[in-house]
C-alpha positions as a printed NumPy array, in Angstrom:
array([[  7.612, -11.58 , -19.38 ],
       [  9.207, -11.57 , -15.995],
       [ 10.522, -15.038, -14.322],
       [  9.839, -13.839, -10.781],
       [  6.673, -15.133,  -9.427],
       [  3.614, -12.869,  -9.492],
       [  1.498, -11.764,  -6.67 ],
       [ -1.824, -13.549,  -6.404],
       [ -2.921, -11.56 ,  -3.56 ],
       [ -2.837,  -8.742,  -1.711],
       [  0.665,  -9.28 ,   0.492],
       [  1.063,  -7.497,   3.814],
       [  4.483,  -6.593,   5.841],
       [  4.209,  -5.543,   9.53 ],
       [  6.813,  -3.069,  10.45 ],
       [  8.452,  -4.555,  13.464],
       [  8.64 ,  -2.695,  16.998],
       [  5.296,  -1.213,  16.105],
       [  3.283,   0.467,  19.089],
       [  1.182,  -2.25 ,  20.429],
       [ -1.28 ,   0.204,  21.569],
       [ -1.68 ,   2.51 ,  18.574],
       [ -3.697,   2.159,  15.751],
       [ -3.192,  -0.444,  12.8  ],
       [ -2.688,   1.642,   9.547],
       [ -2.514,   0.176,   6.262],
       [  0.343,   1.742,   3.548],
       [ -1.43 ,   2.242,   0.011],
       [  0.953,   2.73 ,  -2.849],
       [ -0.436,   4.248,  -5.985],
       [ -0.483,   3.305,  -9.938],
       [  2.418,   1.229, -10.489],
       [  4.225,   1.986,  -7.372],
       [  5.468,  -0.548,  -4.309],
       [  4.106,  -0.359,  -0.902],
       [  8.129,  -0.906,  -0.316],
       [  8.411,   2.574,  -0.704],
       [  6.345,   3.246,   2.285],
       [  9.17 ,   1.619,   4.407],
       [ 11.02 ,   4.731,   5.7  ],
       [  7.887,   6.455,   6.712],
       [  6.532,   3.568,   8.232],
       [  9.867,   2.891,  10.301],
       [  8.987,   6.598,  11.496],
       [  5.525,   6.116,  12.345],
       [  5.914,   3.031,  14.246],
       [  6.392,   4.85 ,  17.437],
       [  2.681,   6.009,  17.774],
       [  1.207,   3.19 ,  15.497],
       [  1.289,  -0.231,  13.952],
       [  1.926,  -0.022,  10.268],
       [  1.397,  -2.377,   7.577],
       [  2.907,  -1.985,   3.985],
       [  0.463,  -3.377,   0.966],
       [  1.418,  -4.757,  -2.133],
       [ -1.103,  -5.447,  -4.746],
       [ -1.552,  -8.257,  -6.738],
       [ -0.272,  -8.978, -10.539],
       [ -0.864,  -9.768, -13.681],
       [ -4.061, -12.06 , -14.087],
       [ -4.388, -11.834, -10.489],
       [ -4.658,  -8.073, -10.23 ],
       [ -8.201,  -6.547,  -9.9  ],
       [ -8.215,  -3.711, -12.429],
       [-10.815,  -0.983, -10.658],
       [-10.306,   0.583,  -7.318],
       [-13.423,  -0.78 ,  -5.428],
       [-12.309,  -4.484,  -6.739],
       [ -8.855,  -3.851,  -5.448],
       [-10.333,  -2.182,  -1.99 ],
       [-12.233,  -5.613,  -1.405],
       [ -8.843,  -7.612,  -2.556],
       [ -7.361,  -5.516,   0.366],
       [-10.188,  -5.711,   3.062],
       [-10.143,  -9.726,   2.364],
       [ -6.453,  -9.819,   3.213],
       [ -6.233,  -6.877,   6.078],
       [ -9.383,  -7.075,   7.483],
       [-10.875,  -3.203,   9.058],
       [ -8.297,  -1.16 ,   9.965],
       [ -7.989,   2.292,  12.141],
       [ -6.362,   4.029,   9.177],
       [ -5.054,   4.315,   6.056],
       [ -2.617,   6.375,   4.472],
       [ -2.819,   6.505,   0.857],
       [ -0.633,   7.623,  -2.424],
       [ -2.16 ,   8.853,  -5.571],
       [ -4.424,   6.458,  -7.13 ],
       [ -4.415,   4.489,  -3.566],
       [ -6.841,   7.333,  -2.095],
       [ -9.79 ,   6.059,  -4.78 ],
       [ -8.966,   2.248,  -2.929],
       [ -9.288,   4.121,   0.418],
       [-12.486,   5.648,  -0.266],
       [-13.865,   2.557,  -0.931],
       [-12.642,   1.369,   1.936],
       [-13.809,   4.153,   4.269],
       [-17.191,   4.077,   2.331],
       [-17.386,   0.726,   3.637],
       [-16.504,   1.665,   7.44 ],
       [-13.511,  -0.795,   6.99 ],
       [-11.403,   2.163,   8.391],
       [-12.061,   5.353,  10.351],
       [ -9.288,   7.575,   9.215],
       [ -7.444,   8.29 ,   5.741],
       [ -4.69 ,  10.269,   4.97 ],
       [ -4.306,  11.418,   1.48 ],
       [ -0.731,  12.153,   0.226],
       [ -0.611,  13.348,  -3.392],
       [ -3.877,  11.752,  -3.844],
       [ -7.624,  11.779,  -5.072],
       [-10.917,  10.161,  -4.597],
       [-12.159,  11.142,  -8.152],
       [-10.083,  12.153, -11.347],
       [-12.123,  15.093, -11.276],
       [-10.   ,  16.262,  -8.612],
       [ -7.01 ,  16.368, -10.872],
       [ -8.486,  18.724, -13.03 ],
       [ -8.05 ,  18.528, -16.626],
       [ -4.696,  16.176, -16.557],
       [ -7.752,  13.49 , -14.828],
       [ -9.026,  12.877, -18.161],
       [ -5.463,  11.611, -19.266],
       [ -4.936,   9.425, -16.25 ],
       [ -5.779,   6.299, -18.322],
       [ -2.82 ,   7.039, -20.288],
       [ -0.306,   6.152, -17.769],
       [ -1.079,   2.659, -18.44 ],
       [  0.257,   3.135, -22.184],
       [  3.211,   5.095, -20.931],
       [  4.196,   2.363, -18.259],
       [  4.186,  -0.179, -21.179],
       [  6.02 ,   1.897, -23.988],
       [  7.912,   4.308, -21.985],
       [  9.441,   1.934, -19.887],
       [  9.972,   4.484, -16.749],
       [ 13.057,   3.933, -15.072],
       [ 15.342,   6.506, -12.913],
       [ 14.887,   9.351, -14.863],
       [ 10.851,   9.066, -14.215],
       [ 11.519,   7.707, -10.72 ],
       [ 13.345,  10.926, -10.145],
       [ 10.897,  13.253, -11.794],
       [  8.428,  12.026,  -9.733],
       [ 10.   ,  12.455,  -6.48 ],
       [ 11.566,  15.634,  -7.312],
       [ 15.076,  14.049,  -6.449],
       [ 17.655,  11.874,  -7.517],
       [ 16.379,   8.205,  -6.824],
       [ 18.931,   5.715,  -6.244],
       [ 18.899,   2.964,  -8.788],
       [ 18.222,   0.481,  -6.034],
       [ 14.789,   2.25 ,  -5.324],
       [ 13.536,   2.92 ,  -8.483],
       [ 11.439,   0.067,  -8.475],
       [  9.65 ,   1.183,  -5.495],
       [  8.656,   4.248,  -7.07 ],
       [  7.58 ,   3.495, -11.137],
       [  6.771,  -0.03 , -12.246],
       [ 10.185,  -1.854, -13.573],
       [  9.231,  -5.31 , -14.854],
       [  7.035,  -6.49 , -17.323],
       [  4.22 ,  -7.583, -15.37 ],
       [  4.168,  -4.708, -13.089],
       [  3.883,  -2.275, -16.43 ],
       [  0.747,  -4.605, -17.546],
       [ -0.71 ,  -4.749, -14.45 ],
       [ -0.554,  -0.727, -14.399],
       [ -1.866,  -0.579, -17.891],
       [ -4.719,  -2.947, -16.83 ],
       [ -5.434,  -0.744, -13.901],
       [ -5.154,   2.63 , -15.705],
       [ -7.636,   1.641, -18.159],
       [-10.089,   0.799, -15.746],
       [-10.092,   3.622, -13.562],
       [-13.068,   5.494, -16.4  ],
       [-14.668,   2.656, -16.715],
       [-16.524,   2.112, -12.762],
       [-18.094,   4.969, -11.12 ],
       [-16.037,   6.616,  -8.67 ],
       [-16.267,   6.626,  -4.602],
       [-18.87 ,   8.968,  -3.323],
       [-17.66 ,  11.695,  -1.602],
       [-16.381,  11.472,   1.665],
       [-18.307,  14.864,   3.113],
       [-21.125,  13.456,   4.933],
       [-18.864,  10.539,   6.765],
       [-17.84 ,  10.465,   9.934],
       [-14.003,   9.244,   8.647],
       [-11.232,  11.299,  10.084],
       [ -8.881,  12.758,   6.923],
       [ -5.646,  14.454,   6.685],
       [ -4.466,  15.832,   3.275],
       [ -0.719,  15.924,   2.364],
       [  0.514,  17.507,  -1.074],
       [  3.731,  18.517,  -2.713],
       [  4.222,  21.463,  -4.353],
       [  6.392,  20.079,  -7.056],
       [  4.231,  17.225,  -8.083],
       [  4.309,  17.25 , -11.654],
       [  1.774,  13.909, -11.771],
       [ -1.139,  15.295,  -9.349],
       [ -0.872,  18.827,  -9.438],
       [ -1.083,  21.165,  -6.043],
       [ -4.353,  22.496,  -7.399],
       [ -5.613,  19.086,  -6.45 ],
       [ -5.455,  19.889,  -3.231],
       [ -8.331,  22.144,  -2.891],
       [-10.537,  20.03 ,  -4.677],
       [-10.087,  17.022,  -2.682],
       [-10.368,  18.939,   0.549],
       [-13.605,  19.824,  -0.745],
       [-15.186,  16.292,  -0.798],
       [-13.935,  15.489,   2.606],
       [-15.474,  16.41 ,   6.125],
       [-15.345,  19.816,   7.183],
       [-12.423,  20.966,   8.981],
       [ -9.811,  18.444,   7.232],
       [ -6.784,  19.774,   7.704],
       [ -4.364,  20.383,   4.498],
       [ -0.694,  20.558,   4.245],
       [  1.489,  21.465,   1.108],
       [  5.154,  20.4  ,   1.381],
       [  7.904,  22.794,   0.013],
       [ 10.18 ,  21.083,  -2.1  ],
       [  7.935,  17.574,  -2.208],
       [  6.978,  15.744,  -5.512],
       [  4.271,  12.809,  -6.328],
       [  5.789,  10.465,  -3.654],
       [  6.323,  12.743,  -0.186],
       [  6.071,   9.413,   1.808],
       [  8.896,   8.515,   0.018],
       [ 11.302,  11.699,  -0.582],
       [ 10.011,  13.425,   2.915],
       [  9.316,  10.6  ,   5.456],
       [ 10.628,  12.969,   8.269],
       [  8.036,  15.934,   7.287],
       [  5.145,  13.23 ,   6.488],
       [  5.615,  11.513,   9.712],
       [  5.764,  14.806,  11.703],
       [  2.403,  15.458,  10.214],
       [  0.901,  12.424,  10.189],
       [  1.754,  11.234,  13.866],
       [ -0.279,  13.38 ,  15.684],
       [ -3.446,  12.539,  13.589],
       [ -2.67 ,   8.816,  13.849],
       [ -2.758,   9.206,  17.892],
       [ -6.351,  10.573,  17.996],
       [ -7.421,   7.383,  16.042],
       [ -8.556,   4.81 ,  18.829],
       [ -8.123,   1.003,  17.659],
       [-11.393,  -0.259,  16.237],
       [-13.282,  -2.717,  18.721],
       [-14.183,  -6.011,  17.628],
       [-17.717,  -5.1  ,  17.207],
       [-17.227,  -2.235,  14.535],
       [-14.884,  -4.831,  12.757],
       [-17.649,  -7.182,  12.521],
       [-19.863,  -5.414,  10.027],
       [-17.368,  -3.927,   7.756],
       [-17.369,  -4.055,   4.089],
       [-16.344,  -2.109,   0.954],
       [-19.06 ,   0.717,   0.333],
       [-21.438,   1.428,  -2.735],
       [-19.795,   3.641,  -5.566],
       [-21.694,   6.625,  -6.492]])
């Protein structure tokens, strides 16, 4: 087993120099990825917001399902103005949105239901065994990013320690064991979608199905040359799209924050 201390709770890292008047935004990684992979994007968003990197708990302290993980995130972070979510993080973000814990969600190569991924959605649980038995490294990280990933940054994209791989296994198997979040179509949550056209894990066809489950008029953007982690590989382009959207989200008042919680799945 890995010798380093396991994260027993959600850990948050505020990006220094953020805009004090801007919205507070959580950056949620996907299955097996680290919140640290959002750092380049977070630094570019600091001019218009207060970005917060999120690291999920590990090992026996790790919630398995997306809803339970959303509850862990909410307990530590509290209500926020916006969430930027990658991949499986979209399911976590949807639970937060349904409970009124955020007023905006940006989906990056993401989904709120495995059905959005198409036929591949039925195979998402296999990401767990692949993480444990395949022991992904630089090749897998580069395939996900659709560009070479420096060795020092591989751990930001794929699980590299024993405890991370086993935690990924538990979460992957839990995805189909709980009801997915309800559609956000009838909600008042502001949404934005960004998808890489070279995403080999969550195919570009996911974008249409995801948008159909979100409020009418949700903007969608297809990034040319971007893979599964556009926030990591194309931070400048993502910041250009996210910046104006974040500026429309007025910071949440204390009254709204008091009643927030994780909503019911459907």
